[in-house]
C-alpha positions in Angstrom: -22.9 15.3 17.6 -21.5 13.0 15.0 -20.6 9.4 15.8 -17.1 8.0 15.4 -15.5 7.7 12.0 -16.2 4.5 10.1 -12.8 4.7 8.3 -9.3 4.9 9.6 -7.3 7.8 8.3 -4.7 6.8 5.7 -1.6 7.7 7.8 -2.9 5.7 10.7 -3.3 2.6 8.6 0.1 2.9 7.0 1.8 3.7 10.3 0.5 0.4 11.7 2.5 -1.3 9.0 5.6 0.8 9.7 5.8 0.7 13.4 5.9 -2.2 16.0 2.8 -2.4 18.2 3.5 -1.5 21.8 1.5 -3.2 24.5 0.1 -1.3 27.4 2.5 -1.1 30.3 2.9 0.7 33.6 6.2 2.5 33.7 7.2 2.8 37.3 10.9 1.9 37.0 13.6 4.6 37.1 16.4 4.5 34.6 19.5 6.5 34.4 19.5 9.7 32.3 17.0 12.5 32.1 16.3 15.2 29.6 14.6 18.2 31.1 12.0 20.1 29.2 12.2 23.7 28.2 11.8 26.2 31.0 8.9 28.6 30.5 8.0 32.1 31.6 4.6 33.0 32.9 2.8 32.7 36.2 1.2 29.3 35.7 -1.9 28.2 37.5 -3.3 29.3 40.9 -1.7 26.2 42.4 1.7 27.4 41.5 2.1 25.3 38.4 4.7 26.7 36.0 4.5 25.5 32.4 7.5 23.5 31.3 9.3 23.3 34.6 10.0 19.6 35.6 9.3 19.2 39.3 8.6 16.4 41.7 5.6 18.3 43.1 3.3 15.7 41.6 5.4 12.7 42.5 3.3 9.6 43.1 0.6 10.6 40.6 -0.3 7.9 38.0 -0.8 9.5 34.7 -3.0 7.8 32.1 -1.7 8.3 28.6 -3.9 7.3 25.7 -1.8 7.2 22.5 -2.2 4.8 19.5 -0.6 1.4 19.3 2.1 2.8 16.9 3.4 5.3 19.5 7.1 4.6 19.4 8.7 6.3 22.4 11.1 3.8 23.9 10.2 2.5 27.4 13.6 3.5 28.6 13.1 7.1 27.5 9.6 7.2 29.0 11.1 6.0 32.3 13.4 9.1 32.3 10.2 11.2 32.8 9.3 9.1 35.8 12.8 9.5 37.3 12.7 13.3 36.8 9.2 13.9 38.2 8.1 10.8 40.2 5.0 10.6 38.0 4.1 7.1 37.0 3.0 6.5 33.4 0.3 4.0 32.4 0.4 3.8 28.7 -2.8 2.9 27.0 -2.2 1.9 23.4 -5.6 1.4 21.7 -6.2 1.6 18.0 -7.0 4.8 16.2 -10.8 4.2 15.9 -11.1 3.0 19.5 -9.5 6.2 20.8 -12.0 8.3 18.9 -14.8 6.2 20.3 -13.4 6.7 23.8 -13.1 10.4 23.4 -16.7 10.8 22.2 -18.1 8.5 24.9 -16.1 10.1 27.7 -16.7 13.6 26.5 -20.5 13.1 26.4 -20.3 11.9 30.0 -18.0 14.8 31.0 -15.2 12.4 31.9 -11.8 11.6 30.4 -10.5 8.1 29.6 -7.0 9.4 30.0 -5.1 12.5 31.1 -3.2 12.8 27.9 -5.2 11.8 24.8 -4.3 11.3 21.2 -5.8 13.8 18.7 -6.2 13.8 15.0 -6.4 17.0 13.0 -9.6 15.8 11.4 -11.2 15.6 14.9 -10.5 19.2 15.9 -13.7 20.6 14.6 -15.7 18.1 16.5 -13.9 18.1 19.8 -13.3 21.9 19.7 -17.0 22.6 19.2 -17.8 20.3 22.1 -15.3 22.0 24.3 -13.7 18.7 25.6 -10.1 19.8 25.5 -8.0 22.3 27.4 -6.4 25.3 25.5 -2.7 24.4 25.8 -1.6 28.1 26.0 -2.3 27.8 29.7 -0.3 24.7 30.3 2.6 24.5 27.8 5.3 27.1 27.3 4.8 29.4 24.3 8.2 28.3 22.9 7.0 24.7 22.7 3.8 25.7 20.8 5.8 28.0 18.5 8.5 25.4 17.7 6.0 22.5 17.0 5.6 22.3 13.3 2.1 21.7 12.2 0.5 23.0 15.4 -1.8 25.3 13.4 -3.7 22.1 12.4 -4.7 21.7 16.1 -6.1 25.2 16.6 -9.8 25.8 17.2 -11.1 29.4 17.2 -7.6 30.8 18.0 -6.8 28.3 20.8 -4.3 25.4 20.6 -6.1 22.3 21.9 -3.5 19.8 20.7 0.1 19.6 19.6 1.8 17.2 17.1 4.2 14.6 18.3 4.7 13.0 14.9 5.2 15.0 11.7 3.4 13.2 8.9 2.6 14.5 5.5 2.1 13.2 2.0 4.5 13.0 -0.9 5.3 10.3 -3.5 7.6 7.3 -3.0 9.6 6.1 -6.0 11.5 2.9 -6.3 14.3 4.3 -8.5 15.9 0.9 -8.9 12.8 -0.2 -10.8 12.5 3.1 -12.7 16.1 2.8 -13.9 15.4 -0.6 -15.3 13.0 1.1 -17.6 15.5 3.8 -18.5 14.1 6.5 -16.3 16.7 8.3 -14.2 14.6 10.9 -12.3 11.1 11.0 -10.9 8.5 12.7 -13.1 6.9 15.9 -12.0 3.8 16.2 -14.1 0.7 14.1 -14.6 1.6 13.3 -18.2 5.1 12.4 -17.3 3.8 10.1 -14.5 1.5 8.3 -17.0 4.3 7.9 -19.5 6.7 6.6 -16.9 4.1 4.1 -15.7 3.5 3.0 -19.2 7.2 2.4 -19.8 7.5 0.4 -16.6 4.6 -1.8 -17.7 5.6 -2.2 -21.4 9.2 -3.1 -20.5 7.9 -5.8 -18.1 9.5 -4.2 -15.0 6.2 -4.4 -13.1 2.7 -5.3 -14.1 1.0 -2.6 -12.1 3.5 0.3 -11.7 1.4 2.7 -9.5 0.3 1.7 -6.0 -3.0 3.4 -5.2 -5.8 2.3 -2.8 -9.3 2.6 -4.3 -11.5 0.9 -1.7 -14.1 3.1 0.0 -11.9 3.9 2.9 -9.9 6.9 4.1 -7.0 5.6 2.2 -8.6 6.4 -1.1 -9.6 9.9 0.0 -6.2 11.1 1.3 -4.4 10.8 -2.1 -7.1 13.0 -3.7 -6.7 15.6 -0.9 -2.9 15.5 -1.4 -3.1 16.0 -5.2 -5.5 18.9 -4.8 -3.2 20.5 -2.2 -0.1 20.0 -4.3 -1.8 21.9 -7.1 -2.3 24.9 -4.9 -6.0 24.4 -4.1 -7.8 23.8 -0.9 -10.4 21.0 -0.5 -12.7 23.0 1.8 -12.6 26.6 3.0 -14.5 27.1 6.3 -16.5 24.0 5.5 -17.5 25.2 2.0 -16.4 23.4 -1.2 -13.2 24.8 -2.7 -13.3 22.5 -5.7 -15.2 23.0 -9.0 -15.7 21.3 -12.3 -12.5 21.5 -14.3 -10.4 22.5 -11.3 -7.6 20.8 -9.5 -10.0 18.2 -8.0 -11.3 17.1 -11.3 -7.8 17.0 -12.8 -6.7 14.7 -10.0 -9.6 12.4 -10.6 -8.8 12.3 -14.3 -5.3 11.3 -13.5 -6.5 8.4 -11.3 -9.0 7.4 -14.0 -6.4 7.3 -16.7 -4.0 5.2 -14.5 -6.7 2.8 -13.7 -8.2 2.5 -17.2 -4.7 1.7 -18.6 -4.2 -0.9 -15.9 -1.3 1.0 -14.5 -3.0 0.6 -11.2 -3.9 -2.9 -10.1 -7.7 -3.4 -10.9 -7.9 -5.2 -7.5 -7.2 -1.9 -5.8 -10.9 -1.2 -5.6 -10.8 -3.7 -2.7 -7.4 -2.7 -1.2 -6.6 -0.4 1.7 -3.5 1.8 1.7 -1.8 -0.6 4.1 -2.2 -3.3 1.5 -0.9 -1.3 -1.4 2.0 -0.2 0.8 2.8 -3.9 1.2 2.7 -4.3 -2.6 5.2 -1.5 -2.9 7.4 -3.1 -0.3 7.2 -6.4 -2.2 8.5 -4.7 -5.4 5.1 -5.3 -7.1 4.8 -1.6 -7.9 7.3 1.2 -8.5 5.4 4.3 -7.4 3.4 4.9 -4.3 1.5 8.0 -5.5 0.6 9.2 -2.0 2.9 8.0 0.8 4.5 9.2 4.0 8.1 9.9 4.8 8.2 7.1 7.3 8.3 4.7 4.3 11.9 5.7 3.6 13.2 4.1 6.9 10.7 1.3 6.9 11.4 -0.1 3.4 15.1 0.2 4.1 14.8 -2.6 6.7 15.2 -6.1 5.3 12.8 -7.5 7.9 10.1 -5.1 6.6 10.3 -5.3 2.8 11.8 -7.1 -0.2 13.2 -3.8 -1.6 15.6 -2.9 1.3 18.5 -2.8 -1.1 16.7 -0.7 -3.7 16.9 3.1 -4.0 13.7 4.5 -2.6 13.2 8.3 -3.0 10.6 10.6 -1.5 9.4 13.7 -3.5 6.5 16.1 -3.5 3.5 14.9 -5.4 3.3 15.5 -9.2 1.2 18.5 -10.3 -0.8 18.8 -13.5 1.8 20.8 -15.4 4.9 19.8 -13.5 5.2 23.1 -11.7 6.6 23.0 -8.1 4.3 21.6 -5.5 2.3 24.3 -3.7 2.2 22.3 -0.5 1.7 19.0 1.2 -1.2 17.7 3.2 -0.4 17.6 6.9 -1.5 14.4 8.7 0.2 15.0 12.0 -0.5 12.9 15.1 -1.2 15.1 18.1 -2.0 15.0 21.8 -4.1 17.1 24.1 -5.4 17.3 27.7 -9.1 16.7 28.3 -10.9 19.3 30.5 -12.2 16.4 32.6 -8.7 15.2 33.5 -8.0 15.3 37.2 -4.2 15.5 36.7 -3.9 18.4 34.3 -0.6 19.7 35.8 1.1 16.3 35.5 -0.4 15.9 32.0 1.0 19.2 31.0 4.5 18.3 32.3 4.4 15.1 30.2 3.2 16.9 27.0 5.9 19.5 27.2 8.6 17.0 28.1 7.6 14.6 25.3 7.9 17.4 22.7 11.5 18.3 23.5 14.4 17.4 21.0 15.9 14.5 23.0 12.6 12.6 23.4 11.5 13.3 19.8 14.8 12.0 18.4 14.6 8.9 20.6 11.1 8.2 19.1 12.5 8.7 15.6 15.4 6.3 16.3 13.1 3.7 17.7 10.1 3.9 15.3 10.8 6.3 12.5 8.4 8.9 13.9 9.4 12.2 12.3 10.0 15.0 14.9 7.6 17.9 14.6 10.4 20.2 15.7 12.8 22.1 13.4 15.7 21.9 15.8 15.3 18.1 16.1 15.1 17.7 12.4 18.2 19.8 11.9 20.1 17.7 14.4 19.1 14.5 12.6 20.2 15.9 9.2 23.5 17.1 10.6 24.2 13.7 12.1 23.2 12.0 8.8 20.5 10.1 10.6 17.4 11.4 8.7 16.3 9.2 5.9 15.7 11.6 3.0 17.9 14.3 4.5 17.4 18.0 3.9 15.0 17.5 0.9 12.6 15.8 3.3 12.9 18.7 5.7 12.2 21.1 2.8 9.1 19.2 1.9 7.9 19.2 5.5 8.1 23.0 5.5 5.4 23.1 2.9 2.8 21.3 5.1 -0.7 22.7 4.9 -4.0 21.6 6.5 -6.4 19.6 4.3 -9.1 22.1 5.1 -8.6 25.8 5.4 -10.4 27.2 8.4 -10.4 23.8 10.3 -12.0 20.4 9.8 -15.8 20.3 9.9 -17.7 18.3 12.5 -19.1 16.1 9.7 -15.6 15.1 8.5 -16.1 11.3 8.7 -19.1 11.5 6.4 -17.3 13.7 4.0 -14.3 11.4 3.9 -16.6 8.5 3.0 -18.2 10.5 0.2 -14.8 11.4 -1.2 -13.6 7.8 -1.2 -16.8 6.7 -2.9 -16.4 9.5 -5.5 -12.7 8.6 -6.2 -13.6 4.9 -6.8 -16.6 5.7 -9.0 -14.6 7.9 -11.2 -11.6 5.5 -11.3 -13.8 2.6 -12.5 -15.6 4.8 -15.0 -19.1 4.8 -13.6 -18.9 8.6 -13.3 -17.0 11.3 -15.1 -14.7 13.6 -13.0 -17.2 16.4 -13.6 -20.1 14.3 -12.3 -18.0 13.2 -9.3 -17.0 16.8 -8.3 -20.6 18.1 -8.8 -22.0 15.3 -6.7 -19.5 16.0 -3.9 -20.4 19.7 -3.9 -24.0 18.8 -3.5 -23.2 16.4 -0.6 -21.1 19.1 1.2 -23.9 21.6 0.8 -26.3 19.0 2.3 -24.0 18.3 5.2 -23.8 22.0 6.0 -27.5 22.3 5.8 -28.0 19.5 8.4 -25.9 21.4 11.1 
C-alpha cells in the first residue's frame, strides 16, 4: 500500500486561499429552520434504516465528520440537521494531507477516524482497492447519486464509494480589464493566440509576466498539464496505462508552457511557486491570465478584502486548445465524502451525507464560501436568481467535466503526480524537450505498473 501523497492537489491549495478556515466545533445547538432531505424508496438496512428519510431514531448520537478546513457549510445550517435528527455533529477540519494520513492509518488498523470522511477522486483507486469505504448505493437514495454531478469520479468497480459536495474543475481565468488595456477584447482560444496575447500584454507594459502558472515540483504544476491534455480531447491515463505519446496533446501542452516560460511571459520565479502563490499574484494584478484555475476564483477575486482586482472584469472560460477548437472537456477535481466501513454510526452518517447534498444546504455553502453545488437543480436556482458568479456559461463548462484518468485513478497516483510535476518543470526550463519529457513519463508509468 502506498504512503500518503507528498503533494497537495492543486484545487486544495487554491481553495485554502479562497475560503475561510473553520475551526473544529461541536454543534449541539438547535436553530430554527430545517430542510429535509429527499425521501428514498427501498427497503433500507435490516435495522429498518430507510435511505434519505430524516428521523430522530438516532437522536443523541455524536457524529464525527472529517472534512477539510475549507469546508464552508455555515454553522447555522449544520445546526438545522441537529434540530431535525437530534444527531450532534463534531466537525473535524484537518488539512488535506492530514486527512489522507488519517484515512491510511485508520484503514490499516481497521478503524475509522470519523464517520463521514473527506475523499479526493485521486484516492479512489487506493481506498477502493483496500475496501475501506461503504458502497453508498446501500445508504443513499438513488436520486441523490444520480443528481450529484461528478459522482462517476468516485466509483470503484461499479460501486459509488464517495459523492461530491463541491463541484470543482479547471478552466482559465482572464482579467479582461488588463487585456483591454492591451487592445484585446476577447479571450484567446488557441495556443498561438494565447502566446500573442501574452506578448502584447508584456510589450505594452500592462504586466511584466502576463501568465500565472506554477512550476514548482508540486501538484499545482501537474494539474494544469492534465487540464490542457483533457481540453484537447485526450486522456492522461486509461486504466492505468499511458494515454499520451510523443507529438500528441501532452507534448503540445508542454511546448506551450516551454514557449511561455522561455519568452518570460511566465515569471521565472514560478519554478519555486505553488499554485496558491501564483493565484495571489493574479489577485494582486501582477498577471492577467491564470492558465488553469477554478470557478471559485470568480467570487473570490470580486471581494475587495481578498484581492486588488475586485473592480476588474474577471472572466472564466474553458482552457485554450492547440488549434482553437472548442474544449473537449474539463478536468474534474471535485471534493467528496464517504462512509468508512469501520464507522460505528453508518445510519447517522448516511443521513448526514444525503442531507448535506440537497439543494438548500448546497446553496447555503455556496453563499457562505463559494463552494459550487454539484447538483444541476441547485446550479439552475443560483443562475435564475442571478447569484452564480459566471452564470450559465459556467454551468455549461461544468457539464463538460471528465475524470483526469479514464478507468479510475491508480494506487500509485501520488508518485505519478510528482513525476508529472518534475517533467513539466524540466521541459519549461529547457533541460528536456517535450518529446524527452513525455517518453520519460511513459517509462515511469510502465515501471509503476510493473511494481504492483
